[in-house]
Structures are given as structure tokens and as C-alpha cells.
C-alpha positions, 0 to 999 in steps of 0.5 A: 500500500502506498500512502501519501499524507498532506504532501506539499511542494513549493518550488524556489520561484514560489510556484505551489505544485502540490497542496496537501495531497492525500492519497492511498493506492492499494496493490493493482493499477491506480490511475492518476488523472489530471490536465497538464500542469496539474502537478502530476509529474511533481507528485511522481518525482516526490514518490520516486525520491527525485525531489524532496517535498516541502512537507507531508509524508510518503509511506510504502508498506513499512518504508518511510519514503522521506526518511529512508529514500534508499530503501524505497528505491530498492523496491521502486521501478520508474518510467518518467515522462521523458527519459534519456538513453545512450542512442548508439547503444543496443537495447540489450547493452543498455538494459544490461548496464541499467541492471548493473546500476540496479544492483544485479552484480552476478553476470548469470543472474543479470543475463537471465533477467535482461533476456526475460525482460526483453522477451516480456516487452517484445523487444527480443527480436531487436535486442541488438538494434541501437536505441536511436532506431527505435520508434516511440512505442519501442522506446516506451516498451524499453522504458517499462523493461528498465522500470521492471529490473529487480522485480519492484513492488512499486512501479510509477509510469508518468504519461506513458502513452502520450504520442503513441499511435493506437496500435502501440498504445494498446500494446503498451497498456496490455503490457502494463495490465500484465505486470501483476495485481500484487504490485502497486502500479501508479499510472499518471496520465491526462488520457481518460481512456487509459485509466478507464480501461485499466484502473480499478481505482483512481484520483483526479489531481487539479491545481496541485490538489486531489479533487476526486478519488474512488472507483471509476464505476462508482464515481460515474454512477453519480452522473446517471441521468444527468448528462445530455447531448445536443448538436448545435451550430457553432454560433449557438455555443455561447448561448448554450453556455449561458443557459447550461453547465457545458462539460464538453464540446466536439466539432463534427461535420461542421457542427458542434456536439455539446454535452451538458450536466443537468439534473432534469431535461434541459429542453428541446433537442437534448438527448440523455446519454450515459455519463462516462469517466470522460464526462465526469473528468470534464465536469470535475475540472469545470467545477475546479475552474469555477472555484478558482475564478470565484476565489 
């Protein structure tokens, strides 16, 4: 169990990236949703012991992450949003080098671990290819391989599918899902579908604070019968915004499809639609913006 209590972080320029974050992530996939700039990467760096928070506590099982960062690193696997590699080195050589850094000193044991990981992430056929020739999806699969060195119990992946094509995204998500239910896997992303497809529990981070948390199915149940859709002309959008709580808009064939949140039928032309995680996410962010503007 990963437990985060009242975690705050203020950068030297005065920017408050995290503001009293409280979170508990049980074994399995845990989704952390939030827009760009919400503080997700700052939170992941704190948990990964790459930066010391201004205040609060991080605990993983019996490990105090702030007082015992070395112990936490021993059981941690981390795939940051951007990670660097030596471009002219092959995947096998680079993973072997990282395994040495992770403490796998025995050559036979290390070779077995490296070969197993390359097969697990489906990079065995290209193990001798230089990393500079890898596609974005192949680089991400290599990234998860290095994060799995040493069989960690806590795995953090930060925006892992951003920029991947649909096929590589599916391949990467299937790989994450196969890691195992006995590990805590934190999936930090702004892509709603990634969380909806994989995570039995989740939280939404906005403006450095947790504004929503729970099981996706239970959270979306609160929207049942409250989400409505209508297709309008683009020129009508401001009038609809003035009258209803618009949670999302999408252009389609030159017109605008608008989703609104309302406890009763909002009027002619609106149809009831199932409220999913995307609608819940947009509604939550809209509420955060209104509170920010009112402050």
C-alpha cells in the first residue's frame, strides 16, 4: 500500500505544485488523472525520491519514503515522462548496464533477467538494434523493461502513452495490465481512456490538489441521468453556455456536439446519454475552474 499524507511542494520561484495531497493506492493499477500542469509529474518525482517535498509524508508498506529514500528505491521501478538513453547503444547493452546500476552484480543472474525482460516487452527480436532506431512505442516498451529490473513492488509510469499511435498504445497498456495485481502500479496520465480501461481505482489531481478519488464505476454512477447531448451550430455555443453547465464540446461535420450536466431535461433537442469517466473528468475540472475564478 502506498500512502501519501498532506504532501506539499513549493518550488524556489514560489510556484505551489502540490497542496496537501492525500492519497492511498492499494496493490493493482491506480490511475492518476489530471490536465497538464496539474502537478502530476511533481507528485511522481516526490514518490520516486527525485525531489524532496516541502512537507507531508510518503509511506510504502513499512518504508518511510522521506526518511529512508534508499530503501524505497530498492523496491521502486520508474518510467518518467521523458527519459534519456545512450542512442548508439543496443537495447540489450543498455538494459544490461541499467541492471548493473540496479544492483544485479552476478553476470548469470543479470543475463537471465535482461533476456526475460526483453522477451516480456517484445523487444527480443531487436535486442541488438541501437536505441536511436527505435520508434516511440519501442522506446516506451524499453522504458517499462528498465522500470521492471529487480522485480519492484512499486512501479510509477508518468504519461506513458502520450504520442503513441493506437496500435502501440494498446500494446503498451496490455503490457502494463500484465505486470501483476500484487504490485502497486501508479499510472499518471491526462488520457481518460487509459485509466478507464485499466484502473480499478483512481484520483483526479487539479491545481496541485486531489479533487476526486474512488472507483471509476462508482464515481460515474453519480452522473446517471444527468448528462445530455445536443448538436448545435457553432454560433449557438455561447448561448448554450449561458443557459447550461457545458462539460464538453466536439466539432463534427461542421457542427458542434455539446454535452451538458443537468439534473432534469434541459429542453428541446437534448438527448440523455450515459455519463462516462470522460464526462465526469470534464465536469470535475469545470467545477475546479469555477472555484478558482470565484476565489
